[in-house]
N, C-alpha and C positions, 0 to 999 in steps of 0.2 A: 565696774567690777569685773574680774575675770569669770569666765565661765564656771557655774556651779558644777563640782564634780571633777574639776580638772586637778591634776596631781600636784600642781603649784602653780605659780604664776611666771615660772621661768620661760624665756623666749630664747629661740636660736633664729639669727638673722643670717641667711646665706646670701652673700653679696651685700655687704654693708657700705655701700658707696654713698652717693649724693642722696638717693631716697632711702636706702636701707639703714644707712648710719643715723639718719635724723629719726626715722621710725624707732629705732632702738632707744635713742634718747628719750623720745616721747613715752615709750613703754617704761623706762625707770622711773620717769616722773610720775606715771599713773600708779606704778606698782613699786614703790621704793624698795621693798624687801625682796624683790625678783632679782635674779641674775640674767642678764642678756648677753649670750654668747655671740660674738660676731664672727663668722667663718670666712676665711679669705683664702686666695690661692698663694699670696705672698706675705711677708711680714711688713711690706712697705708703708701701710697704712695703720699699723697697730698702735703707734703713739697717739694718733688722732682718735682712734677708736677709745682708748682708755681715758682720754681726755673728756669723751662723751659719756662716760661712766660705764662703758661696755667692756665686756671680757673678751679680748680677741684670741683666735687660734686659726691655724691653717688648716687647710684640707687634709694635708697629710698627717696633721696631728689628730684630726677627727677619726681617720682610718683605725687607730689603735684604741679608741674610745667605744664603750658599749653604752653611753649614755643617750636617753631619748628625751624628748622634750614634749611638754603639753602645747606650746605653741611654737609654730615653725612659720617664718616669713622667707620666701625665696624671691630675692629682689636682684639677683645677678643678671647682668644683660647676657644675651647669646654670644657676643663676641669673644667671651672668656672661655668658650667651652667648645671642643671638638664635636661633641655628641650631646646638645642641649637637652632634648627630651630625657636622655639618660641621666643627665646630672639632676634634672628635676624629679625624676622617679626615684633617684638615689636619695634625694634630700626628704622625700615623703616617707620613707623608711626610718628616718631620725624623729618622726613624730609619733608619741605615744597613743595618740587617738583620742585623748580626753579633752583637750581644749580646742583649738582651731588650727588649721593650716591654710596659708594663702599664697598665691603665686601671682606676681605682677606681670602681666601681659600687655598687649597693645590693641588699640583700636584699628590697627593697620590690617587685621585679619579680617576686617569687614570690606567687601569687594566695592561698595559703592564709590563711583568716581563722577557722579553726573550731578553734584550739588545736593542731592537729597538727603533727607534726615534719617539717621540711624539711631539705634538705642540698644538697651539691653535685649528687648524682645524682637527688634528689627535689624538684623544683622546679617545679610547674606555674606556668607563665608567666602575667602578666595579659594577657588578650587585647588586641591591637593595637586602638587606637581607643577603649578604654574610659576611659583617663586620660592626658592629654597628658604628665604627669611620667614615668610608665612608659614611654610611647612614645618620649620622649627618650633615656632610659637604655638601652632596647633597640635603638635605633638606633645609639647610640654603641658599644654592646657589639657589634654585627656589624661596624662598621667596624673595631673593633679586632681581632677574630677573622679577619676577611677578610685583614688585613695581617699575620698570623701572630702577632698579639699575645696577651697574656693578660688575661683579666679578673678582678678581685678584687672579689667581691660583699662588701660590709660591711654588718654590723648597726648599731644605734645607737651613734654614737660619743660620747665623754664625756671630759673631765677635770674635775679637782675643781670648776671654776667654769663649766663649760660643759656643757650637755646638757639633756635634758628635766627632770632633778631640779631645776634652777635655775628653770626656768618654773613649775613646779609650786609651788614654795615661795615664788616671789614673788607668784603668784596668790592662794594661800591656798584659794581655792574653784574647782575645776576641773569643768566640765562634760563629764567622761569616766567611764567605768566603771572603778572602781578595781582590777577582777579582770583587766583587760586584760593579756595577755602580751607582754613585750617582749625585747629580745636586745641586749646591750651589748658594747661592746669599748672599752678605753681608748685614746686617740689615740695614744700612744706605741706601743701594741701593733699598732694598725693601721698604723703607718708601719715598724715592724719586720716585719710581714708583707709589705707591698709590696716591701721591701729583699730579703727572703728570696727572693721570687718572681723579681724583677729580676736576682738574683745566680744563679739556677738551683740553689738548694739542693734536693738529693735527685734532680735529674733525671739519667737515665741518662747522657745526653751533655754534661751541664753546663748544659743550657739548655732553658727551657720554650717550648713553641709551641702556641697555640690552645686553651690550658686555660681553665677556670673555676675559681677558687678561692673559698673562702669564709672570711671573718673574723669570728669570733665567740668569746666566752669558754666557750660550753657551759654557761652556767649562767642560763638564762632566769628572769625575774622579773616579778611584776606591778608595776602602777603603785604599788600602796599598799606593797608589799614595797620598792620603790626609794626612796620618801619615808620609810618607817620606818628603813631603813639610814642615810640621811643624818641624820635627826633622831637617832638613837641615838648616830652617831659624835660628836656634839658641834660639829661643823663648821658646822652649821645649827641656826637656832632656829626656832620657829614651829609652826604646824600646817597641814595640807592636808585639805580635805574634798572627796573625788570625789562628785558628785552624780548623775550618769547611772545609771540602773538596768541590772541585769544584762540583756544582749541575748539574743534568742531562741538556742535551742541552735544550734550550728554555724555563727553568724555573729559578727562583732565580737568575737572572742576572742583574735586575735592568732596567732602562731605560734611554735613552739619550734625554734630553728636548731641544728644539730649540724654541726660542722666537722670531725669525725674524719678524713675522706678528705684533706683539705687538710694536716692535721697529719702524716698518714702520708707523703704525697707530698713534702713539704719536709723529710722526715728527722728529724721530731721537733719542728718548731716548736710552742711553746705560748706563752700570754700571760705576761708578766710580772706582771700582776695578774689572778689567776685569775677573779676575778668582782667584780661592781659593789659588793656590800657588803664583799668582802674588802679591795678598795683602800681604802675609807675606813676600815675597822677597823685595817689595818696601816700606813697612812700618815698618818693624820689630815688626809687631803686635801693632803698635800704630793706634787707632782709637778713635772715640768721646766716645765710652763707656769706653775705658781704660783710657783716658785723663781727661774726665770731672768731675770725681768723684760723677756723678749723679745716676750710675747704678751698 
C-alpha cells in the first residue's frame, strides 16, 4: 500500500531506462489506478515506455508543467547530464512531499579498496575532489537527503546480456586482476528495491525520510568467478584471460558489500536472484529483459 496521506499513488520516474522503466512497470502492477510518468531527455524510448504501461514525457515538456508528484524516483545516470547534482535537485522540486522520493546512487562512493566489508553504516566516503564521478554522486545524494528523500546505493547491476561479464567475454583478454572482488545485483532486484523504498516498506509510519539504503545480493565474487559462472552456465562460450598481476596488499582488491540493514529495515526484502552465479544456474540466462523484447 502506498504511504498513508499521500495525495495519490502517481509516480514520476526521471530516467526510465533499464532500472527506472522496470520500476515503473512494477509500480503500475502494484497500483493499477496510478499514473506513472516517465521523463526522458528525448522521445526515442517513448514507444517502449508506453508498452510498459507508462506515460512518457520529455524534460522540455516538463518545464511547461506545474504538476508535482507524491512519489518520485530519480534513476537517470550521470552520463546524461552536464550538472548532475543540479538535475537531481531540480527533480526534488517535482515532489509534493507527501509520499516518497528516492535517488539511485552507487556504492562506488565508498572508498574501501582493500577487500574489506562495507555496509549502510560502514562506508568511508571517497574524499571530495579525488574523482569527478564520485563528486557528482555525492552532490546528488546531498540534494536528495536535504529534500527529505532517500538514497539507494547500488552495486554492479546486470541482466543476462548486460553487465561487466558481457564486456569481459567480448574482450577475451582483459588488463585487470582476476581476483578483484565485485558485488552484483540483478536489474530486476534493483528496481524491486527502489519500489520497496518508495512504498515505505517496513517504515514505522509508512514512509522513509532521509535514509541511505544499499542494494546488493550479499554474494561478492571475483572477476574470475564471474566469468567462470557465465561459461559454466552454457549461456556464453569462449574464454577470458585476466592479465594484470595481483596488486600490493591493501589496494586494488575491491570491497565486500553487505546490505543486511536494508533488508531488516524494509521488512525482509531480499533479491529474487540470490547471486550472480545462482541467476545463470537457475534461469539459463532468461529474465524480463531477454524475454520481453522491450529492452
